[in-house]
LUMSETI-73464 format. One record per residue (C-alpha): x, y, z; residue number from 1; residue in three letters. Coordinates in pm, whole numbers, padded with zeros to 5 digits. Each point is the difference from the previous one (the first is absolute). Layout:
N
      xx      yy      zz   nr  rest
       X       Y       Z  NUM   Ala
...
This chain:
275
      xx      yy      zz   nr  rest
   03988  -08050  -04708    1   Met
   00209   00245  -00177    2   Ala
   00007   00366   00144    3   Lys
  -00138   00236  -00261    4   Ser
   00175   00320  -00068    5   Ser
  -00177   00336   00057    6   Ile
   00126   00141  -00328    7   Met
  -00117  -00174  -00334    8   Pro
   00185  -00117  -00286    9   Gly
   00313  -00166   00179   10   Phe
   00078  -00242  -00279   11   Arg
  -00010   00261  -00269   12   Pro
   00203   00233   00220   13   Ala
   00271  -00246   00102   14   Ile
   00029  -00127  -00353   15   Gly
   00057   00354  -00127   16   Phe
   00253   00058   00280   17   Thr
   00206  -00320  -00099   18   Leu
  -00011   00094  -00370   19   Val
   00114   00352   00069   20   Tyr
   00298  -00114   00222   21   Leu
   00102  -00274  -00238   22   Ser
   00026   00248  -00303   23   Leu
   00138   00290   00184   24   Val
   00223  -00157   00263   25   Val
   00036  -00380  -00013   26   Leu
   00062  -00053  -00371   27   Ile
   00271   00279  -00044   28   Pro
   00193  -00098   00308   29   Leu
  -00011  -00375  -00071   30   Ser
   00134   00083  -00348   31   Thr
   00298   00173   00157   32   Leu
   00062  -00304   00235   33   Val
  -00028  -00252  -00310   34   Phe
   00227   00225  -00188   35   Lys
   00259  -00014   00266   36   Ser
  -00012  -00377  -00012   37   Phe
   00197   00030  -00321   38   Gln
   00289   00123   00200   39   Leu
   00239  -00247   00190   40   Ser
   00065   00059   00347   41   Trp
   00371   00098  -00083   42   Asp
  -00113   00246  -00275   43   Asp
  -00240   00155   00245   44   Tyr
   00251   00052   00268   45   Val
   00270   00152  -00225   46   Asn
  -00260   00243  -00120   47   Ile
  -00107   00102   00341   48   Ile
   00339   00016   00159   49   Thr
   00145   00221  -00290   50   Ser
   00152   00307   00128   51   Lys
  -00234   00234  -00187   52   Arg
  -00302  -00179   00121   53   Val
   00108  -00019   00364   54   Leu
   00065   00361  -00010   55   His
  -00325   00085  -00143   56   Ser
  -00175  -00200   00273   57   Phe
   00210   00176   00257   58   Arg
  -00109   00336  -00143   59   Val
  -00374  -00087  -00014   60   Ser
  -00009  -00157   00343   61   Phe
   00207   00261   00195   62   Val
  -00175   00284  -00156   63   Thr
  -00334  -00139   00073   64   Ser
   00084  -00078   00354   65   Leu
   00123   00354   00067   66   Val
  -00297   00159  -00184   67   Ala
  -00224  -00213   00214   68   Ala
   00147   00101   00331   69   Phe
  -00019   00354  -00096   70   Val
  -00348  -00041  -00122   71   Ala
  -00105  -00167   00298   72   Gly
   00127   00282   00238   73   Phe
  -00144   00295  -00191   74   Phe
  -00325  -00190  -00107   75   Gly
  -00052  -00078   00381   76   Phe
   00058   00370   00049   77   Ile
  -00245   00106  -00285   78   Val
  -00269  -00258   00118   79   Ala
   00015   00138   00364   80   Trp
  -00035   00362  -00125   81   Val
  -00312  -00091  -00225   82   Leu
  -00149  -00186   00297   83   Val
   00064   00192   00294   84   Arg
  -00007   00371  -00118   85   Tyr
  -00264   00214  -00188   86   Ser
   00125   00259  -00230   87   Phe
  -00078   00217  -00317   88   Phe
   00038  -00225  -00313   89   Gly
   00016  -00311   00167   90   Lys
  -00223  -00177  -00263   91   Arg
   00246   00131  -00256   92   Phe
   00279  -00164   00158   93   Phe
  -00205  -00319   00046   94   His
  -00040   00000  -00377   95   Ala
   00364   00077  -00050   96   Leu
   00102  -00295   00186   97   Ile
  -00162  -00214  -00274   98   Asp
   00140   00189  -00286   99   Phe
   00294  -00257  -00048  100   Pro
  -00264  -00264  -00066  101   Phe
  -00163   00181  -00272  102   Ala
   00290   00155  -00157  103   Leu
   00173  -00200  -00277  104   Pro
   00348  -00117   00142  105   Thr
   00184   00107  -00307  106   Ala
  -00145   00349   00053  107   Val
   00137  -00011   00335  108   Ala
   00326  -00118  -00104  109   Gly
   00038   00285  -00264  110   Ile
  -00107   00269   00253  111   Val
   00262  -00131   00274  112   Leu
   00269  -00037  -00263  113   Ala
  -00059   00358  -00121  114   Thr
   00019   00166   00343  115   Ile
   00271  -00215   00141  116   Phe
   00239  -00023  -00309  117   Gln
   00326   00208   00045  118   Pro
  -00142   00293  -00190  119   Ser
  -00365  -00044   00163  120   Gly
  -00114   00241   00287  121   Phe
   00052  -00236   00293  122   Leu
   00270  -00196  -00155  123   Gly
   00227   00307  -00047  124   Lys
  -00095   00126   00332  125   Leu
   00106  -00325   00169  126   Leu
   00312  -00010  -00217  127   Ser
   00136   00334   00065  128   Glu
  -00090   00019   00371  129   Thr
   00065  -00336   00119  130   Phe
   00195  -00180  -00283  131   Gly
  -00290  -00248  -00039  132   Ile
  -00100  -00155  -00319  133   Gln
  -00354  -00152  -00008  134   Val
  -00071  -00078  -00357  135   Ala
   00170  -00298  -00193  136   Phe
   00115  -00135   00354  137   Lys
  -00171  -00254   00243  138   Pro
  -00105   00300   00196  139   Leu
  -00210   00112  -00280  140   Gly
  -00183  -00363   00000  141   Ile
  -00053   00047   00378  142   Val
  -00177   00334  -00060  143   Met
  -00212  -00144  -00279  144   Ala
  -00094  -00307   00216  145   Leu
  -00093   00238   00300  146   Ile
  -00223   00203  -00216  147   Phe
  -00211  -00312  -00113  148   Ile
   00024  -00201   00325  149   Ser
  -00106   00252   00282  150   Ile
  -00374  -00033  -00092  151   Pro
   00022  -00372   00097  152   Phe
   00114   00081   00354  153   Val
  -00240   00292   00031  154   Val
  -00307  -00185  -00105  155   Arg
   00084  -00312   00229  156   Thr
   00070   00187   00306  157   Val
  -00274   00259  -00024  158   Glu
  -00299  -00238   00073  159   Pro
   00183  -00140   00301  160   Val
   00043   00357   00130  161   Leu
  -00349   00084  -00067  162   Leu
  -00119  -00318   00194  163   Glu
   00222   00067   00291  164   Phe
  -00171   00086   00327  165   Glu
   00155   00337   00127  166   Thr
  -00151  -00100   00345  167   Thr
   00289  -00201   00060  168   Met
   00248   00291  -00047  169   Glu
  -00229   00199   00235  170   Glu
   00024  -00241   00264  171   Ala
   00379  -00037  -00032  172   Ala
   00044   00376   00020  173   Leu
  -00228   00027   00293  174   Ser
   00224  -00260   00186  175   Leu
   00291   00224  -00048  176   Gly
   00149  -00160  -00306  177   Ala
   00196   00242  -00242  178   Thr
  -00085   00044  -00361  179   Arg
   00310  -00185  -00121  180   Leu
  -00116  -00298   00232  181   Gln
  -00353  -00013  -00140  182   Val
   00141   00003  -00342  183   Phe
   00255  -00287   00054  184   Thr
  -00206  -00189   00224  185   Lys
  -00345   00019  -00114  186   Ile
  -00030   00164  -00352  187   Ile
   00291  -00154  -00189  188   Phe
  -00056  -00355   00120  189   Pro
  -00352   00010  -00137  190   Asn
   00091   00156  -00330  191   Val
   00327  -00197  -00051  192   Phe
  -00177  -00296  -00190  193   Pro
  -00156   00231  -00260  194   Ala
   00328   00197  -00035  195   Leu
   00184  -00316  -00061  196   Leu
  -00265  -00117  -00259  197   Thr
   00042   00341  -00159  198   Gly
   00370  -00029  -00015  199   Phe
  -00027  -00352  -00148  200   Ala
  -00249   00132  -00292  201   Leu
   00239   00305  -00050  202   Ala
   00331  -00237  -00030  203   Phe
  -00209  -00229  -00233  204   Ala
  -00124   00264  -00224  205   Arg
   00377   00146  -00013  206   Gly
   00148  -00319  -00111  207   Val
  -00205  -00049  -00306  208   Gly
  -00034   00378  -00085  209   Glu
   00095   00087  -00342  210   Tyr
  -00156   00320  -00159  211   Gly
   00085   00250   00246  212   Ser
   00358  -00117   00052  213   Val
   00161  -00043  -00338  214   Ile
   00001   00370  -00078  215   Phe
   00164   00112   00315  216   Ile
   00222  -00309   00031  217   Ala
   00202   00058  -00291  218   Gly
  -00009  -00395  -00055  219   Asn
   00403  -00001   00023  220   Ile
   00110  -00364   00053  221   Pro
   00166  -00075   00337  222   Tyr
  -00095   00337   00128  223   Val
  -00399   00073  -00061  224   Ser
  -00137  -00291  -00184  225   Glu
  -00309  -00165   00160  226   Ile
  -00130  -00363  -00069  227   Val
  -00303   00065  -00185  228   Pro
   00213   00244  -00252  229   Leu
   00250  -00301  -00031  230   Leu
  -00287  -00236  -00094  231   Ile
  -00095   00240  -00276  232   Val
   00362   00037  -00109  233   Thr
   00029  -00376  -00041  234   Lys
  -00325  -00021  -00192  235   Leu
   00127   00282  -00237  236   Glu
   00309  -00202  -00048  237   Gln
  -00204  -00310  -00059  238   Phe
   00146  -00173   00289  239   Asp
  -00305  -00168   00096  240   Phe
   00168  -00248   00215  241   Glu
   00147   00267   00210  242   Gly
  -00317   00197   00031  243   Ala
  -00177  -00320   00085  244   Thr
   00237  -00086   00291  245   Ala
  -00004   00356   00162  246   Ile
  -00381   00038  -00047  247   Ala
  -00051  -00360   00164  248   Leu
   00223   00136   00303  249   Thr
  -00218   00308   00015  250   Met
  -00309  -00207  -00019  251   Leu
   00130  -00216   00303  252   Val
   00102   00321   00192  253   Val
  -00360   00132  -00082  254   Ser
  -00169  -00305   00151  255   Phe
   00215   00004   00314  256   Leu
  -00075   00380   00055  257   Leu
  -00383  -00080  -00051  258   Leu
   00033  -00270   00252  259   Leu
   00166   00238   00249  260   Val
  -00266   00256  -00076  261   Ile
  -00288  -00230   00065  262   Asn
   00150  -00121   00325  263   Met
   00032   00346   00117  264   Leu
  -00364   00063  -00088  265   Gln
  -00096  -00312   00201  266   Tyr
   00196   00129   00282  267   Trp
  -00174   00325  -00002  268   Val
  -00352  -00139  -00027  269   Arg
   00102  -00252   00297  270   Lys
   00123   00266   00217  271   Arg
  -00318   00219  -00047  272   Ser
  -00207  -00290   00105  273   Gly
  -00141  -00070  -00378  274   Gln
   00102  -00367   00013  275   Leu
């Protein structure tokens, strides 16, 4: 005897889900894959291994990795402060964390480019004081990616800190452990899986980011050109084969990142006893 579901309308619901996923996800992605079949393996390798493409991949992945590390460090601190301390304006800061989610990425890019350009407030200060140029350099890309990726870390780590039993900390302190030992031996090991997931989400978002980067990057080939911009450039030049090859590579990378993120989430659930 088939087991009945508590929720009615399973067949219409699953039918709608399959149609939605097919129209929005599967058909566009399969079109890209089928389009890539028009390329021979040698053509694909030649496009992907060209000097400009390799440099754009290096810029995208290195800046995303650096931004994810910085976002992971400061995102953990922000999550810790929001969970462990009460202070005036806490709700405002909670809302401010989610602001990059709601703000159009192009607007964020324009604002960052304005303040970090050589004649901007922060850009001029950094240039004259430390001799550092942010805008139109890979450092500018890192700044933009940190801005849009920190919320992923904060919102991933925050629930774990909220559910963490402070009695373990109190027990360790009562047994003579220092605060550093409590953090390194008790708190951090429990938070690390969620922090790693937030890091992976931040890195994945950074690799595919476009709007907040193009204005501050300067888009200079071999200096600050990212992969999404190179795909757009190829399309504008009617080089559909080049754009398809690069897009297919990014698609494979995205699937690998998604696999890693899901494995991390599985690990987190397993450690917490939900599996």
